[in-house]
Rosetta silent file (secondary structure, phi, psi, omega in degrees, C-alpha in Angstrom):
SEQUENCE: MLQEFKTFIAKGNAIDLAVGVVIGAAFGKIVSSVVDDLIMPPLGLLLGKVDFSQLFVSLDGKSYPTLAAAQEAAAPTLNYGNFITVLIQFIIIAWAIFLVVKAINTLKKGEEAAPAGPSDEVKLLTEIRDSLKQRS
SCORE:     score description
SCORE:     0.000 S_00000001
   1 L     0.000  -34.746  178.533   -3.418  -15.510   26.362 S_00000001
   2 H   -63.767  -39.216  178.371   -1.717  -12.310   27.476 S_00000001
   3 H   -64.198  -41.108  177.510    1.689  -13.946   27.008 S_00000001
   4 H   -61.515  -40.081  178.760    0.732  -15.019   23.471 S_00000001
   5 H   -64.196  -43.201  178.237   -0.308  -11.445   22.722 S_00000001
   6 H   -60.706  -42.693  178.829    3.027  -10.112   24.023 S_00000001
   7 H   -62.642  -42.463  179.100    4.888  -12.644   21.870 S_00000001
   8 H   -62.188  -46.183 -178.951    2.839  -11.627   18.828 S_00000001
   9 H   -65.177  -36.434 -177.178    3.466   -7.916   19.382 S_00000001
  10 H   -72.343  -19.254  178.999    7.186   -8.488   19.950 S_00000001
  11 L   -65.443  147.843 -179.389    7.575  -10.235   16.595 S_00000001
  12 H   -62.438  -33.526 -176.660    9.030   -8.080   13.865 S_00000001
  13 H   -63.036  -42.422 -179.586    6.113   -8.693   11.520 S_00000001
  14 H   -66.077  -41.943  179.679    3.552   -7.059   13.817 S_00000001
  15 H   -67.791  -41.772  177.406    5.774   -4.050   14.424 S_00000001
  16 H   -60.694  -40.949  179.503    6.581   -3.748   10.711 S_00000001
  17 H   -63.726  -44.324  179.877    2.869   -3.868    9.917 S_00000001
  18 H   -61.818  -44.623  178.574    2.085   -1.145   12.449 S_00000001
  19 H   -62.985  -41.601  178.954    4.834    1.094   11.081 S_00000001
  20 H   -61.429  -40.280  179.618    3.623    0.424    7.537 S_00000001
  21 H   -65.164  -44.511 -179.506    0.057    1.410    8.408 S_00000001
  22 H   -64.315  -46.284  179.421    1.158    4.673   10.022 S_00000001
  23 H   -65.051  -40.064  178.655    3.476    5.579    7.145 S_00000001
  24 H   -61.294  -41.451  178.518    0.814    4.556    4.637 S_00000001
  25 H   -63.806  -43.723  178.694   -1.767    6.831    6.258 S_00000001
  26 H   -65.313  -41.865  179.235    0.648    9.762    6.217 S_00000001
  27 H   -63.602  -38.548  177.843    1.632    9.014    2.614 S_00000001
  28 H   -61.063  -39.311  178.243   -2.065    8.886    1.650 S_00000001
  29 H   -67.174  -38.731  178.824   -2.589   12.379    3.077 S_00000001
  30 H   -64.878  -44.753  179.800    0.423   13.690    1.174 S_00000001
  31 H   -64.088  -40.531  177.575   -0.829   12.172   -2.078 S_00000001
  32 H   -58.918  -43.783  179.165   -4.316   13.597   -1.445 S_00000001
  33 H   -64.920  -43.190  179.748   -2.827   17.045   -0.994 S_00000001
  34 H   -60.045  -45.584 -178.245   -0.663   16.713   -4.110 S_00000001
  35 H   -68.361  -50.478 -176.206   -3.639   15.645   -6.198 S_00000001
  36 H   -66.761  -39.088 -171.483   -6.157   18.109   -4.731 S_00000001
  37 H  -100.140  -23.865 -174.584   -3.842   21.113   -4.502 S_00000001
  38 H  -116.833  -31.636 -176.299   -1.242   20.641   -7.254 S_00000001
  39 H   -94.746  -48.947 -173.487   -2.596   18.334   -9.974 S_00000001
  40 H   -67.373  -40.338  179.409   -6.341   18.963  -10.203 S_00000001
  41 H   -60.001  -48.904  177.486   -6.315   22.803  -10.372 S_00000001
  42 H   -65.534  -35.324  177.773   -4.008   22.992  -13.439 S_00000001
  43 H   -63.905  -42.956  176.492   -5.816   20.037  -15.016 S_00000001
  44 H   -62.879  -38.356  177.729   -9.135   21.782  -14.462 S_00000001
  45 H   -64.729  -43.271  178.232   -7.720   24.978  -15.955 S_00000001
  46 H   -63.770  -29.947 -178.769   -6.502   23.120  -19.036 S_00000001
  47 L   -92.537   18.266  175.685   -9.944   21.561  -19.483 S_00000001
  48 L    96.024   43.828  178.143  -11.729   24.899  -19.477 S_00000001
  49 L    56.162   50.337  179.346  -11.693   26.070  -15.871 S_00000001
  50 L   -92.811  131.580  173.096  -13.371   22.923  -14.540 S_00000001
  51 L   -99.521  105.887 -174.530  -13.604   22.398  -10.777 S_00000001
  52 H   -60.634  -29.479 -179.777  -13.561   18.614  -10.410 S_00000001
  53 H   -68.086  -14.899 -178.983  -15.024   18.798   -6.912 S_00000001
  54 H  -106.007    8.071  178.943  -18.189   20.294   -8.464 S_00000001
  55 L   -86.231  115.955 -179.329  -18.705   17.725  -11.221 S_00000001
  56 L  -155.596  163.041  174.223  -21.852   15.753  -10.443 S_00000001
  57 E  -124.475  126.631  177.958  -25.068   14.476  -11.939 S_00000001
  58 E   -81.756  130.050 -177.101  -28.295   14.895  -10.031 S_00000001
  59 L   -89.880   -6.595  179.548  -30.369   11.718  -10.113 S_00000001
  60 L   -92.269    3.201  176.531  -33.668   13.364   -9.192 S_00000001
  61 L    85.079   -6.899  179.247  -33.879   15.198  -12.528 S_00000001
  62 L   -90.828  160.632  179.411  -33.569   18.668  -10.995 S_00000001
  63 L  -105.465  134.611  179.001  -30.754   21.108  -11.687 S_00000001
  64 L  -126.231  140.341 -177.315  -28.583   22.432   -8.875 S_00000001
  65 L   -69.004  -32.174 -179.150  -25.951   25.157   -9.200 S_00000001
  66 L  -139.442  164.493  176.613  -23.440   23.395   -6.907 S_00000001
  67 H   -64.526  -37.855  179.216  -22.878   20.049   -5.291 S_00000001
  68 H   -61.454  -39.952  178.684  -23.424   21.654   -1.886 S_00000001
  69 H   -65.500  -40.244  178.360  -26.846   22.872   -2.985 S_00000001
  70 H   -66.027  -40.262  179.553  -27.780   19.393   -4.206 S_00000001
  71 H   -69.278  -35.650  177.557  -26.594   17.830   -0.952 S_00000001
  72 H   -64.751  -34.574  178.126  -28.484   20.439    1.074 S_00000001
  73 L   -82.768    2.925 -179.023  -31.651   19.486   -0.818 S_00000001
  74 L    58.566   34.707  178.167  -30.846   15.807   -0.045 S_00000001
  75 L   -82.318  139.376  174.727  -30.807   15.040   -3.751 S_00000001
  76 L   -72.416  133.118 -176.919  -29.161   11.804   -4.830 S_00000001
  77 E  -134.834  151.478  168.462  -26.062   12.589   -6.886 S_00000001
  78 E  -102.568  111.407 -175.811  -23.305   10.823   -8.782 S_00000001
  79 L   -93.045   73.291 -175.098  -20.147   12.729   -7.847 S_00000001
  80 H   -70.982  -24.175  175.728  -17.985   11.725  -10.786 S_00000001
  81 H   -66.136  -42.890  176.582  -15.551   14.614  -10.290 S_00000001
  82 H   -64.601  -38.637  178.601  -14.694   13.332   -6.821 S_00000001
  83 H   -61.919  -41.464  178.923  -14.348    9.826   -8.268 S_00000001
  84 H   -61.851  -42.922  179.158  -11.833   11.077  -10.849 S_00000001
  85 H   -62.349  -46.986 -179.251   -9.810   12.743   -8.093 S_00000001
  86 H   -66.142  -35.703  178.053   -9.781    9.605   -5.909 S_00000001
  87 H   -63.770  -41.505  177.292   -8.871    7.470   -8.936 S_00000001
  88 H   -64.322  -41.212  176.950   -5.823    9.653   -9.629 S_00000001
  89 H   -60.525  -44.769 -179.974   -4.824    9.375   -5.952 S_00000001
  90 H   -60.998  -43.607 -178.935   -5.138    5.586   -6.119 S_00000001
  91 H   -62.506  -41.131  179.364   -2.980    5.372   -9.245 S_00000001
  92 H   -65.425  -45.554 -179.651   -0.231    7.460   -7.629 S_00000001
  93 H   -65.365  -43.318  179.693   -0.273    5.387   -4.418 S_00000001
  94 H   -62.054  -39.816  178.680   -0.367    2.093   -6.341 S_00000001
  95 H   -64.309  -43.355  179.576    2.599    3.209   -8.462 S_00000001
  96 H   -63.562  -42.474  178.587    4.583    4.209   -5.372 S_00000001
  97 H   -64.075  -41.184  177.531    3.857    0.858   -3.685 S_00000001
  98 H   -57.699  -45.081 -179.292    4.875   -0.965   -6.867 S_00000001
  99 H   -64.961  -39.681  179.276    8.209    0.875   -6.886 S_00000001
 100 H   -66.012  -46.469  179.755    8.849    0.112   -3.198 S_00000001
 101 H   -62.895  -39.965  178.804    8.018   -3.591   -3.597 S_00000001
 102 H   -62.821  -41.932  178.874   10.188   -3.782   -6.712 S_00000001
 103 H   -65.089  -41.799  179.348   13.111   -2.207   -4.816 S_00000001
 104 H   -64.768  -43.212  178.753   12.679   -4.592   -1.878 S_00000001
 105 H   -63.064  -36.746  177.240   12.558   -7.601   -4.198 S_00000001
 106 H   -64.650  -41.819  178.057   15.741   -6.409   -5.906 S_00000001
 107 H   -66.091  -38.827 -179.216   17.474   -6.122   -2.525 S_00000001
 108 H   -66.206  -34.999  178.599   16.266   -9.566   -1.459 S_00000001
 109 H   -61.883  -38.016 -179.965   17.702  -11.167   -4.605 S_00000001
 110 H   -73.215  -21.378 -176.280   21.134   -9.833   -3.665 S_00000001
 111 L   -94.715    5.175 -178.235   20.837  -11.115   -0.104 S_00000001
 112 L   -58.639  122.089 -175.371   20.162  -14.748   -0.952 S_00000001
 113 L   -81.006  155.926  175.419   22.338  -16.660    1.477 S_00000001
 114 L   -67.471  151.559 -179.132   24.490  -19.629    0.615 S_00000001
 115 L   -61.236  143.297 -178.863   22.902  -22.944    1.518 S_00000001
 116 L   -69.142  149.592  178.842   23.454  -23.954    5.119 S_00000001
 117 L   -70.745  176.070 -179.633   25.939  -26.728    5.842 S_00000001
 118 L   -64.625  151.810 -179.293   24.881  -30.123    7.114 S_00000001
 119 L   -71.188  169.822 -179.898   23.319  -30.316   10.568 S_00000001
 120 H   -61.085  -37.645  179.817   25.206  -31.637   13.588 S_00000001
 121 H   -63.648  -43.284 -179.672   23.365  -34.949   13.328 S_00000001
 122 H   -65.305  -40.569  177.704   24.404  -35.402    9.709 S_00000001
 123 H   -61.460  -44.142 -179.933   28.013  -34.568   10.568 S_00000001
 124 H   -63.503  -44.386  178.197   27.995  -37.103   13.384 S_00000001
 125 H   -63.524  -35.435  177.506   26.483  -39.794   11.169 S_00000001
 126 H   -65.530  -42.786  177.559   29.086  -39.052    8.507 S_00000001
 127 H   -62.132  -42.394  178.831   31.880  -39.452   11.042 S_00000001
 128 H   -63.371  -43.916  178.997   30.407  -42.770   12.221 S_00000001
 129 H   -60.350  -47.161 -179.331   30.107  -43.980    8.633 S_00000001
 130 H   -63.450  -38.658  179.089   33.678  -42.996    7.821 S_00000001
 131 H   -65.154  -41.771  177.925   34.922  -44.652   11.031 S_00000001
 132 H   -65.930  -34.468  178.531   33.094  -47.890   10.177 S_00000001
 133 H   -66.753  -38.507 -178.817   34.560  -47.841    6.654 S_00000001
 134 H   -69.369  -30.525  179.560   38.075  -47.531    8.058 S_00000001
 135 H   -71.930  -27.950 -175.751   37.548  -50.541   10.368 S_00000001
 136 L   -76.235    0.000    0.000   36.499  -52.770    7.490 S_00000001
């Protein structure tokens, strides 16, 4: 079983997957920072100085000045501001993945190889056939 595991790890697909996961995690952090630090503050300013991280609805019917206060009181909340932020992050990541996949597919179309020639067995059978035709 250990040998099978070594063979699996040595395959390019497993290594490519591992690299993809690491790069994806780093890319996710970059997108989170871009959204949280560069997109949401100006968007909140344009919408009337709204802090999206503080947009919530308390489900217990009480009013809380901040999300932290509601969480401290253990009140159930719908954090729709956080949802909006995560949704924007998802759209950016999905768009980036779409562009990468599209680029890879474009490259693969250009790399389509010519069909392989006949196998050695087929060549040998062809030679035998041609030799038998010449004898007749």
